[in-house]
C-alpha positions as CSV (number, residue, x, y, z in Angstrom):
1,X,6.1,-17.8,9.5
2,X,6.8,-14.4,8.0
3,X,3.9,-12.5,6.7
4,X,4.3,-10.0,3.9
5,X,1.7,-7.4,2.9
6,X,1.4,-6.4,-0.8
7,X,-0.6,-3.3,-1.4
8,X,-1.9,-1.7,-4.6
9,X,-3.4,1.8,-4.2
10,X,-5.5,2.5,-7.3
11,X,-7.6,5.5,-8.2
12,X,-10.8,3.8,-7.0
13,X,-9.8,0.7,-5.0
14,X,-7.0,-0.1,-2.5
15,X,-6.2,-3.8,-2.6
16,X,-4.2,-5.7,-0.1
17,X,-2.9,-9.3,-0.2
18,X,-1.0,-11.0,2.6
19,X,1.4,-13.8,1.6
20,X,3.6,-16.0,3.7
21,X,7.3,-16.8,3.2
22,X,6.4,-19.7,0.8
23,X,4.4,-17.3,-1.4
24,X,1.0,-18.7,-0.4
25,X,-1.9,-16.2,-0.2
26,X,-3.0,-16.0,3.4
27,X,-5.6,-13.2,3.2
28,X,-7.1,-10.6,0.8
29,X,-9.0,-7.4,1.4
30,X,-10.0,-4.2,-0.4
31,X,-11.5,-0.9,0.4
32,X,-12.4,2.2,-1.7
33,X,-9.5,4.5,-2.2
34,X,-10.1,7.6,-0.2
35,X,-8.6,10.3,-2.5
36,X,-10.9,13.1,-1.4
37,X,-9.8,12.9,2.3
38,X,-6.7,10.9,3.5
39,X,-5.6,8.0,1.3
40,X,-4.6,6.2,4.5
41,X,-8.2,5.8,5.6
42,X,-8.9,3.3,2.8
43,X,-5.6,1.6,3.3
44,X,-6.2,1.2,7.1
45,X,-9.7,-0.1,6.5
46,X,-8.3,-2.9,4.3
47,X,-5.3,-3.4,6.7
48,X,-7.6,-4.1,9.6
49,X,-9.5,-6.7,7.6
50,X,-6.2,-8.4,6.5
51,X,-5.0,-8.6,10.1
52,X,-8.3,-10.1,11.2
53,X,-8.2,-12.7,8.4
54,X,-4.5,-13.5,8.9
55,X,-4.6,-13.6,12.6
56,X,-1.3,-11.7,13.0
57,X,0.5,-8.5,11.9
58,X,2.7,-8.3,8.8
59,X,6.5,-8.4,8.9
60,X,7.0,-6.1,5.9
61,X,4.8,-4.0,3.6
62,X,5.4,-3.6,-0.1
63,X,3.2,-1.0,-1.9
64,X,2.7,0.3,-5.4
65,X,0.1,2.5,-7.1
66,X,-1.8,1.5,-10.2
67,X,-3.7,4.9,-10.3
68,X,-3.8,6.5,-13.6
69,X,-4.3,9.9,-12.0
70,X,-6.1,11.5,-9.1
71,X,-3.5,10.8,-6.4
72,X,-1.3,13.6,-5.1
73,X,2.1,12.8,-3.6
74,X,5.0,14.5,-1.9
75,X,8.6,13.4,-1.8
76,X,10.7,14.2,1.3
77,X,14.3,13.3,1.9
78,X,17.7,14.4,3.2
79,X,19.6,14.6,-0.1
80,X,17.9,17.0,-2.6
81,X,19.7,15.5,-5.7
82,X,18.6,11.9,-4.9
83,X,15.1,12.8,-3.6
84,X,14.4,15.2,-6.5
85,X,15.5,12.6,-9.0
86,X,13.4,9.9,-7.4
87,X,10.4,12.2,-7.3
88,X,10.7,13.0,-11.0
89,X,10.9,9.3,-11.8
90,X,7.9,8.5,-9.7
91,X,5.8,11.3,-11.3
């Protein structure tokens, strides 16, 4: 059974849902979004809970952000034209 992790990083909460390859929800977890330090702290806290509930690690992670502001980002890439265009679209 494949396990997919769906993550939403919001300005106050980071929410994770694990689904299997049939689309059934296997586990859910959330943690406060840690914008003042490292955003991965909140993500990793929720990820640890998801892995405990699901009993296994995820095969793929899909993430998005519903934050209306307050999150900083950086775009890095090998091709400036494509990376710059993608960064402008994401901002």
